[in-house]
py3Dmol code that shows the C-alpha trace and the ligand (Angstrom):
import py3Dmol

protein = """\
ATOM      1  CA  MET A   1     -60.912 165.781 -31.765  1.00  0.00           C
ATOM      2  CA  GLU A   2     -60.425 164.163 -28.353  1.00  0.00           C
ATOM      3  CA  ARG A   3     -59.984 165.488 -24.850  1.00  0.00           C
ATOM      4  CA  LEU A   4     -56.310 165.991 -23.972  1.00  0.00           C
ATOM      5  CA  GLN A   5     -56.375 163.836 -20.843  1.00  0.00           C
ATOM      6  CA  LYS A   6     -57.963 160.965 -22.828  1.00  0.00           C
ATOM      7  CA  VAL A   7     -55.320 161.116 -25.539  1.00  0.00           C
ATOM      8  CA  ILE A   8     -52.543 161.052 -22.920  1.00  0.00           C
ATOM      9  CA  ALA A   9     -54.142 158.094 -21.109  1.00  0.00           C
ATOM     10  CA  ASN A  10     -54.785 156.193 -24.367  1.00  0.00           C
ATOM     11  CA  SER A  11     -51.150 156.573 -25.297  1.00  0.00           C
ATOM     12  CA  GLY A  12     -50.350 154.431 -22.247  1.00  0.00           C
ATOM     13  CA  TYR A  13     -48.351 157.220 -20.593  1.00  0.00           C
ATOM     14  CA  CYS A  14     -50.496 157.074 -17.416  1.00  0.00           C
ATOM     15  CA  SER A  15     -54.080 156.769 -16.195  1.00  0.00           C
ATOM     16  CA  ARG A  16     -56.642 159.412 -17.097  1.00  0.00           C
ATOM     17  CA  ARG A  17     -56.754 160.619 -13.516  1.00  0.00           C
ATOM     18  CA  LYS A  18     -52.954 161.059 -13.493  1.00  0.00           C
ATOM     19  CA  ALA A  19     -53.131 162.828 -16.877  1.00  0.00           C
ATOM     20  CA  GLU A  20     -55.631 165.321 -15.428  1.00  0.00           C
ATOM     21  CA  GLU A  21     -53.282 165.939 -12.525  1.00  0.00           C
ATOM     22  CA  LEU A  22     -50.342 166.512 -14.861  1.00  0.00           C
ATOM     23  CA  ILE A  23     -52.356 168.949 -16.999  1.00  0.00           C
ATOM     24  CA  THR A  24     -53.534 171.040 -14.028  1.00  0.00           C
ATOM     25  CA  LYS A  25     -50.004 171.032 -12.593  1.00  0.00           C
ATOM     26  CA  GLY A  26     -48.739 172.622 -15.796  1.00  0.00           C
ATOM     27  CA  LYS A  27     -46.670 169.667 -17.082  1.00  0.00           C
ATOM     28  CA  VAL A  28     -48.360 169.380 -20.478  1.00  0.00           C
ATOM     29  CA  TYR A  29     -47.551 171.259 -23.677  1.00  0.00           C
ATOM     30  CA  VAL A  30     -49.520 171.101 -26.919  1.00  0.00           C
ATOM     31  CA  ASN A  31     -47.644 172.264 -29.987  1.00  0.00           C
ATOM     32  CA  GLY A  32     -45.173 174.023 -27.714  1.00  0.00           C
ATOM     33  CA  GLU A  33     -47.819 175.848 -25.668  1.00  0.00           C
ATOM     34  CA  LEU A  34     -48.552 175.213 -22.034  1.00  0.00           C
ATOM     35  CA  VAL A  35     -52.077 173.851 -21.536  1.00  0.00           C
ATOM     36  CA  LYS A  36     -53.679 173.736 -18.098  1.00  0.00           C
ATOM     37  CA  GLU A  37     -57.344 173.468 -19.165  1.00  0.00           C
ATOM     38  CA  LEU A  38     -58.800 169.969 -18.629  1.00  0.00           C
ATOM     39  CA  GLY A  39     -61.374 170.203 -21.391  1.00  0.00           C
ATOM     40  CA  THR A  40     -58.884 171.090 -24.137  1.00  0.00           C
ATOM     41  CA  LYS A  41     -59.524 169.130 -27.356  1.00  0.00           C
ATOM     42  CA  VAL A  42     -56.628 167.903 -29.491  1.00  0.00           C
ATOM     43  CA  SER A  43     -56.340 166.224 -32.864  1.00  0.00           C
ATOM     44  CA  ASP A  44     -54.077 163.509 -34.264  1.00  0.00           C
ATOM     45  CA  LYS A  45     -51.779 166.132 -35.695  1.00  0.00           C
ATOM     46  CA  ASP A  46     -51.123 167.939 -32.373  1.00  0.00           C
ATOM     47  CA  ILE A  47     -47.801 167.284 -30.701  1.00  0.00           C
ATOM     48  CA  ILE A  48     -48.267 166.611 -27.009  1.00  0.00           C
ATOM     49  CA  VAL A  49     -45.365 166.716 -24.594  1.00  0.00           C
ATOM     50  CA  VAL A  50     -45.841 165.563 -20.999  1.00  0.00           C
ATOM     51  CA  ASP A  51     -43.071 166.237 -18.528  1.00  0.00           C
ATOM     52  CA  GLY A  52     -40.599 166.494 -21.396  1.00  0.00           C
ATOM     53  CA  VAL A  53     -41.763 163.254 -23.091  1.00  0.00           C
ATOM     54  CA  THR A  54     -43.503 163.385 -26.471  1.00  0.00           C
ATOM     55  CA  ILE A  55     -46.650 161.264 -26.477  1.00  0.00           C
ATOM     56  CA  ASN A  56     -46.746 158.489 -29.046  1.00  0.00           C
ATOM     57  CA  LYS A  57     -50.357 158.150 -30.139  1.00  0.00           C
ATOM     58  CA  GLU A  58     -49.869 154.927 -32.046  1.00  0.00           C
ATOM     59  CA  ILE A  59     -48.649 152.545 -29.395  1.00  0.00           C
ATOM     60  CA  ARG A  60     -49.691 148.930 -29.053  1.00  0.00           C
ATOM     61  CA  LYS A  61     -52.122 148.250 -26.231  1.00  0.00           C
ATOM     62  CA  GLU A  62     -50.820 145.636 -23.777  1.00  0.00           C
ATOM     63  CA  TYR A  63     -52.687 143.685 -21.097  1.00  0.00           C
ATOM     64  CA  TYR A  64     -51.033 141.515 -18.435  1.00  0.00           C
ATOM     65  CA  LEU A  65     -52.180 139.377 -15.540  1.00  0.00           C
ATOM     66  CA  LEU A  66     -49.538 139.122 -12.795  1.00  0.00           C
ATOM     67  CA  ASN A  67     -49.443 136.967  -9.683  1.00  0.00           C
ATOM     68  CA  LYS A  68     -47.972 139.680  -7.497  1.00  0.00           C
ATOM     69  CA  PRO A  69     -45.437 138.571  -4.870  1.00  0.00           C
ATOM     70  CA  ARG A  70     -45.162 140.317  -1.499  1.00  0.00           C
ATOM     71  CA  GLY A  71     -42.514 143.022  -1.260  1.00  0.00           C
ATOM     72  CA  TYR A  72     -43.514 144.989  -4.346  1.00  0.00           C
ATOM     73  CA  ILE A  73     -45.401 148.263  -4.537  1.00  0.00           C
ATOM     74  CA  CYS A  74     -48.118 148.888  -7.074  1.00  0.00           C
ATOM     75  CA  SER A  75     -46.527 151.768  -8.916  1.00  0.00           C
ATOM     76  CA  VAL A  76     -44.224 152.401 -11.865  1.00  0.00           C
ATOM     77  CA  SER A  77     -41.487 153.937  -9.741  1.00  0.00           C
ATOM     78  CA  ASP A  78     -40.701 154.515  -6.082  1.00  0.00           C
ATOM     79  CA  ASP A  79     -38.775 157.423  -4.584  1.00  0.00           C
ATOM     80  CA  LYS A  80     -37.725 155.199  -1.655  1.00  0.00           C
ATOM     81  CA  GLY A  81     -36.118 152.695  -4.035  1.00  0.00           C
ATOM     82  CA  ARG A  82     -38.488 149.838  -3.262  1.00  0.00           C
ATOM     83  CA  LYS A  83     -39.262 147.257  -5.924  1.00  0.00           C
ATOM     84  CA  VAL A  84     -42.270 148.040  -8.103  1.00  0.00           C
ATOM     85  CA  VAL A  85     -44.622 145.640  -9.876  1.00  0.00           C
ATOM     86  CA  THR A  86     -43.612 146.874 -13.348  1.00  0.00           C
ATOM     87  CA  ASP A  87     -40.076 145.539 -12.647  1.00  0.00           C
ATOM     88  CA  LEU A  88     -41.566 142.061 -13.003  1.00  0.00           C
ATOM     89  CA  ILE A  89     -42.821 142.509 -16.569  1.00  0.00           C
ATOM     90  CA  GLU A  90     -40.591 142.612 -19.610  1.00  0.00           C
ATOM     91  CA  THR A  91     -41.917 145.281 -21.912  1.00  0.00           C
ATOM     92  CA  THR A  92     -40.795 148.538 -23.444  1.00  0.00           C
ATOM     93  CA  GLU A  93     -44.336 149.981 -23.135  1.00  0.00           C
ATOM     94  CA  ARG A  94     -45.290 152.236 -20.232  1.00  0.00           C
ATOM     95  CA  ILE A  95     -47.662 149.877 -18.474  1.00  0.00           C
ATOM     96  CA  TYR A  96     -49.096 150.523 -15.024  1.00  0.00           C
ATOM     97  CA  PRO A  97     -51.132 148.564 -12.463  1.00  0.00           C
ATOM     98  CA  VAL A  98     -54.936 148.743 -12.513  1.00  0.00           C
ATOM     99  CA  GLY A  99     -55.742 149.689  -8.928  1.00  0.00           C
ATOM    100  CA  ARG A 100     -53.569 148.794  -6.008  1.00  0.00           C
ATOM    101  CA  LEU A 101     -52.495 145.843  -3.922  1.00  0.00           C
ATOM    102  CA  ASP A 102     -50.537 146.626  -0.744  1.00  0.00           C
ATOM    103  CA  TYR A 103     -46.758 146.010  -0.502  1.00  0.00           C
ATOM    104  CA  ASP A 104     -47.387 142.830   1.486  1.00  0.00           C
ATOM    105  CA  THR A 105     -50.487 141.638  -0.421  1.00  0.00           C
ATOM    106  CA  THR A 106     -50.063 138.890  -3.004  1.00  0.00           C
ATOM    107  CA  GLY A 107     -52.173 137.750  -5.942  1.00  0.00           C
ATOM    108  CA  LEU A 108     -53.968 138.862  -9.037  1.00  0.00           C
ATOM    109  CA  LEU A 109     -53.034 142.191 -10.528  1.00  0.00           C
ATOM    110  CA  ILE A 110     -53.804 143.497 -14.002  1.00  0.00           C
ATOM    111  CA  LEU A 111     -51.353 145.836 -15.720  1.00  0.00           C
ATOM    112  CA  THR A 112     -51.945 147.706 -18.965  1.00  0.00           C
ATOM    113  CA  ASN A 113     -51.092 150.773 -20.999  1.00  0.00           C
ATOM    114  CA  ASP A 114     -54.741 151.181 -22.079  1.00  0.00           C
ATOM    115  CA  GLY A 115     -56.221 154.074 -20.082  1.00  0.00           C
ATOM    116  CA  ASP A 116     -59.829 153.502 -21.157  1.00  0.00           C
ATOM    117  CA  PHE A 117     -59.623 149.850 -20.179  1.00  0.00           C
ATOM    118  CA  ALA A 118     -58.126 150.719 -16.764  1.00  0.00           C
ATOM    119  CA  ASN A 119     -60.878 153.276 -16.181  1.00  0.00           C
ATOM    120  CA  ILE A 120     -63.595 150.709 -16.886  1.00  0.00           C
ATOM    121  CA  LEU A 121     -62.125 148.315 -14.338  1.00  0.00           C
ATOM    122  CA  MET A 122     -61.545 150.935 -11.671  1.00  0.00           C
ATOM    123  CA  HIS A 123     -64.768 152.892 -11.956  1.00  0.00           C
ATOM    124  CA  PRO A 124     -66.986 152.107  -8.914  1.00  0.00           C
ATOM    125  CA  SER A 125     -70.158 152.096 -11.033  1.00  0.00           C
ATOM    126  CA  ASN A 126     -68.950 149.003 -12.949  1.00  0.00           C
ATOM    127  CA  GLU A 127     -68.787 147.017  -9.700  1.00  0.00           C
ATOM    128  CA  VAL A 128     -65.959 144.692 -10.681  1.00  0.00           C
ATOM    129  CA  GLU A 129     -65.787 141.858  -8.136  1.00  0.00           C
ATOM    130  CA  LYS A 130     -62.531 141.158  -6.351  1.00  0.00           C
ATOM    131  CA  THR A 131     -62.101 138.060  -4.191  1.00  0.00           C
ATOM    132  CA  TYR A 132     -59.531 137.932  -1.375  1.00  0.00           C
ATOM    133  CA  LEU A 133     -58.279 135.202   0.923  1.00  0.00           C
ATOM    134  CA  ALA A 134     -57.562 136.835   4.262  1.00  0.00           C
ATOM    135  CA  VAL A 135     -55.813 135.184   7.184  1.00  0.00           C
ATOM    136  CA  ILE A 136     -57.168 137.002  10.210  1.00  0.00           C
ATOM    137  CA  GLU A 137     -56.251 137.016  13.884  1.00  0.00           C
ATOM    138  CA  GLY A 138     -58.864 135.371  16.086  1.00  0.00           C
ATOM    139  CA  ILE A 139     -62.036 133.486  15.248  1.00  0.00           C
ATOM    140  CA  LEU A 140     -65.121 135.391  13.984  1.00  0.00           C
ATOM    141  CA  THR A 141     -68.211 135.057  16.142  1.00  0.00           C
ATOM    142  CA  THR A 142     -71.643 134.467  14.584  1.00  0.00           C
ATOM    143  CA  GLU A 143     -72.525 138.104  15.446  1.00  0.00           C
ATOM    144  CA  GLU A 144     -69.395 139.391  13.717  1.00  0.00           C
ATOM    145  CA  ILE A 145     -70.115 137.380  10.570  1.00  0.00           C
ATOM    146  CA  TYR A 146     -73.634 138.787  10.605  1.00  0.00           C
ATOM    147  CA  ALA A 147     -72.263 142.319  11.024  1.00  0.00           C
ATOM    148  CA  LEU A 148     -69.881 141.779   8.080  1.00  0.00           C
ATOM    149  CA  LYS A 149     -72.730 140.560   5.873  1.00  0.00           C
ATOM    150  CA  GLU A 150     -74.852 143.562   6.857  1.00  0.00           C
ATOM    151  CA  GLY A 151     -72.039 145.906   5.940  1.00  0.00           C
ATOM    152  CA  ILE A 152     -69.236 147.731   7.760  1.00  0.00           C
ATOM    153  CA  VAL A 153     -68.830 151.503   7.609  1.00  0.00           C
ATOM    154  CA  ILE A 154     -65.263 152.423   6.648  1.00  0.00           C
ATOM    155  CA  ASP A 155     -64.313 156.117   6.586  1.00  0.00           C
ATOM    156  CA  GLY A 156     -68.001 157.055   6.379  1.00  0.00           C
ATOM    157  CA  VAL A 157     -68.936 154.686   3.513  1.00  0.00           C
ATOM    158  CA  LYS A 158     -70.625 151.328   4.029  1.00  0.00           C
ATOM    159  CA  VAL A 159     -69.026 148.251   2.443  1.00  0.00           C
ATOM    160  CA  ILE A 160     -71.373 145.332   1.924  1.00  0.00           C
ATOM    161  CA  PRO A 161     -69.425 142.226   0.825  1.00  0.00           C
ATOM    162  CA  LYS A 162     -70.914 140.330  -2.119  1.00  0.00           C
ATOM    163  CA  ARG A 163     -69.907 137.074  -0.484  1.00  0.00           C
ATOM    164  CA  ILE A 164     -68.150 135.978   2.666  1.00  0.00           C
ATOM    165  CA  LYS A 165     -67.116 132.465   3.608  1.00  0.00           C
ATOM    166  CA  ILE A 166     -65.000 130.885   6.328  1.00  0.00           C
ATOM    167  CA  LYS A 167     -62.481 128.639   4.585  1.00  0.00           C
ATOM    168  CA  SER A 168     -60.886 127.135   7.695  1.00  0.00           C
ATOM    169  CA  LYS A 169     -60.196 127.902  11.325  1.00  0.00           C
ATOM    170  CA  ASP A 170     -57.193 127.061  13.471  1.00  0.00           C
ATOM    171  CA  ILE A 171     -58.290 127.166  17.084  1.00  0.00           C
ATOM    172  CA  ASN A 172     -54.779 126.409  18.430  1.00  0.00           C
ATOM    173  CA  LYS A 173     -53.169 129.250  16.514  1.00  0.00           C
ATOM    174  CA  ASN A 174     -56.256 131.414  17.059  1.00  0.00           C
ATOM    175  CA  ARG A 175     -56.632 132.425  13.419  1.00  0.00           C
ATOM    176  CA  GLU A 176     -59.048 131.937  10.595  1.00  0.00           C
ATOM    177  CA  LYS A 177     -58.970 131.941   6.788  1.00  0.00           C
ATOM    178  CA  VAL A 178     -61.803 133.967   5.309  1.00  0.00           C
ATOM    179  CA  ILE A 179     -62.751 134.405   1.648  1.00  0.00           C
ATOM    180  CA  ILE A 180     -64.338 137.750   0.972  1.00  0.00           C
ATOM    181  CA  THR A 181     -65.669 139.207  -2.304  1.00  0.00           C
ATOM    182  CA  ILE A 182     -66.138 142.936  -2.617  1.00  0.00           C
ATOM    183  CA  VAL A 183     -66.586 145.453  -5.429  1.00  0.00           C
ATOM    184  CA  GLU A 184     -64.820 148.204  -3.463  1.00  0.00           C
ATOM    185  CA  GLY A 185     -61.476 149.463  -4.642  1.00  0.00           C
ATOM    186  CA  ARG A 186     -60.437 151.769  -1.830  1.00  0.00           C
ATOM    187  CA  ASN A 187     -56.893 151.381  -0.514  1.00  0.00           C
ATOM    188  CA  HIS A 188     -56.411 148.894   2.389  1.00  0.00           C
ATOM    189  CA  ILE A 189     -60.148 148.210   2.362  1.00  0.00           C
ATOM    190  CA  VAL A 190     -60.033 144.531   3.339  1.00  0.00           C
ATOM    191  CA  LYS A 191     -57.574 145.174   6.159  1.00  0.00           C
ATOM    192  CA  LYS A 192     -59.741 148.051   7.382  1.00  0.00           C
ATOM    193  CA  ILE A 193     -62.894 145.909   7.324  1.00  0.00           C
ATOM    194  CA  PHE A 194     -61.444 143.190   9.541  1.00  0.00           C
ATOM    195  CA  GLU A 195     -59.480 145.587  11.731  1.00  0.00           C
ATOM    196  CA  SER A 196     -62.670 147.525  12.452  1.00  0.00           C
ATOM    197  CA  ILE A 197     -64.187 144.445  14.087  1.00  0.00           C
ATOM    198  CA  GLY A 198     -61.042 143.567  16.022  1.00  0.00           C
ATOM    199  CA  HIS A 199     -59.500 140.968  13.711  1.00  0.00           C
ATOM    200  CA  PRO A 200     -56.316 142.275  12.081  1.00  0.00           C
ATOM    201  CA  VAL A 201     -55.337 140.699   8.756  1.00  0.00           C
ATOM    202  CA  ASN A 202     -52.029 138.848   8.888  1.00  0.00           C
ATOM    203  CA  LYS A 203     -51.920 137.786   5.244  1.00  0.00           C
ATOM    204  CA  LEU A 204     -53.884 138.885   2.204  1.00  0.00           C
ATOM    205  CA  HIS A 205     -54.047 137.291  -1.235  1.00  0.00           C
ATOM    206  CA  ARG A 206     -56.266 138.333  -4.152  1.00  0.00           C
ATOM    207  CA  GLU A 207     -57.561 135.099  -5.639  1.00  0.00           C
ATOM    208  CA  LYS A 208     -59.891 136.496  -8.277  1.00  0.00           C
ATOM    209  CA  TYR A 209     -60.572 139.638 -10.275  1.00  0.00           C
ATOM    210  CA  ALA A 210     -63.919 139.521 -12.119  1.00  0.00           C
ATOM    211  CA  PHE A 211     -63.842 136.090 -13.810  1.00  0.00           C
ATOM    212  CA  LEU A 212     -60.044 135.821 -13.760  1.00  0.00           C
ATOM    213  CA  ASP A 213     -57.848 133.867 -11.355  1.00  0.00           C
ATOM    214  CA  VAL A 214     -54.130 133.200 -10.874  1.00  0.00           C
ATOM    215  CA  LYS A 215     -54.293 129.416 -11.244  1.00  0.00           C
ATOM    216  CA  GLY A 216     -51.193 128.054 -12.945  1.00  0.00           C
ATOM    217  CA  LEU A 217     -49.108 131.163 -12.261  1.00  0.00           C
ATOM    218  CA  GLN A 218     -46.292 131.000  -9.727  1.00  0.00           C
ATOM    219  CA  SER A 219     -45.744 134.026  -7.527  1.00  0.00           C
ATOM    220  CA  GLY A 220     -44.022 136.686  -9.658  1.00  0.00           C
ATOM    221  CA  ASP A 221     -45.106 135.088 -12.940  1.00  0.00           C
ATOM    222  CA  TYR A 222     -47.389 136.739 -15.465  1.00  0.00           C
ATOM    223  CA  ARG A 223     -49.190 136.101 -18.723  1.00  0.00           C
ATOM    224  CA  TYR A 224     -50.895 138.128 -21.424  1.00  0.00           C
ATOM    225  CA  LEU A 225     -54.657 138.446 -21.216  1.00  0.00           C
ATOM    226  CA  THR A 226     -56.285 136.861 -24.264  1.00  0.00           C
ATOM    227  CA  ASN A 227     -58.293 139.052 -26.662  1.00  0.00           C
ATOM    228  CA  GLU A 228     -61.431 137.321 -25.436  1.00  0.00           C
ATOM    229  CA  GLU A 229     -60.594 138.120 -21.789  1.00  0.00           C
ATOM    230  CA  VAL A 230     -59.925 141.778 -22.657  1.00  0.00           C
ATOM    231  CA  SER A 231     -63.242 142.033 -24.498  1.00  0.00           C
ATOM    232  CA  LYS A 232     -65.103 140.407 -21.596  1.00  0.00           C
ATOM    233  CA  LEU A 233     -63.497 142.851 -19.165  1.00  0.00           C
ATOM    234  CA  LYS A 234     -64.389 145.812 -21.353  1.00  0.00           C
ATOM    235  CA  ALA A 235     -67.975 144.527 -21.486  1.00  0.00           C
ATOM    236  CA  LEU A 236     -68.177 145.058 -17.693  1.00  0.00           C
ATOM    237  CA  LYS A 237     -68.796 148.708 -18.444  1.00  0.00           C
ATOM    238  CA  LYS A 238     -72.373 149.434 -17.456  1.00  0.00           C
ATOM    239  CA  ARG A 239     -74.492 151.327 -19.948  1.00  0.00           C
ATOM    240  CA  LYS A 240     -75.308 154.865 -18.871  1.00  0.00           C
TER     241      LYS A 240
END
"""
ligand_1 = """\
8
URA
N -57.507 145.480 0.607
C -56.400 145.626 1.388
O -56.510 145.885 2.572
N -55.210 145.480 0.820
C -55.017 145.152 -0.491
O -53.874 145.028 -0.921
C -56.186 145.011 -1.274
C -57.411 145.175 -0.715
"""
view = py3Dmol.view(width=600, height=400)
view.addModel(protein, "pdb")
view.setStyle({"model": 0}, {"cartoon": {"style": "trace"}})
view.addModel(ligand_1, "xyz")
view.setStyle({"model": 1}, {"stick": {}})
view.zoomTo()
view.show()
């Protein structure tokens, strides 16, 4: 017996968090009966229907690494009709992005239909490192670099970058390229960090995710993760 939200997430229908939301909103039926309890346990034989779709419990797990172009949102659909990252990947499985890159952010994005795998990568306690190249307005002073290294409080929570490095500065254009590595996954976090010290981000590109990079992939291209890469990413789960 497994928890209902886990079975839904494992089927690739959506993330576990989304599954919990769907259950509490009354969108999930088990053997024809409405279930709104999050702890409900189900077996292999139970028929689960989410929002009118019967969950297939025997689907193949898929794992992709995409070099996201700008102009795509990290979602599986958009009510405003904007392009979504899943449009870029040819598959019949219901894959979804692991975490979020902004509409105008480019770079490394993982997509999967494996809910447990996505949870490992997104859970803050596993501290998965993400490295961004940010083009910022203005030139950072020594004091500002020091403040960044010490940590910046964003929405009440301090973010201490793992690493920060100035890649290049353009005094004439008054802008700087900065490489920053963080374990944080909050939305817009890199833009908020630099904005909070008076240096808005003009361009943002995710260069690395854990040990992965986008080398060899043109913008908009993707590849499968190898079995070894998937195992290494799963191994990032910290023991309790
Ligand atoms: N931080 C941001 O500000 N934007 C992204 O897309 C990712 C991290």
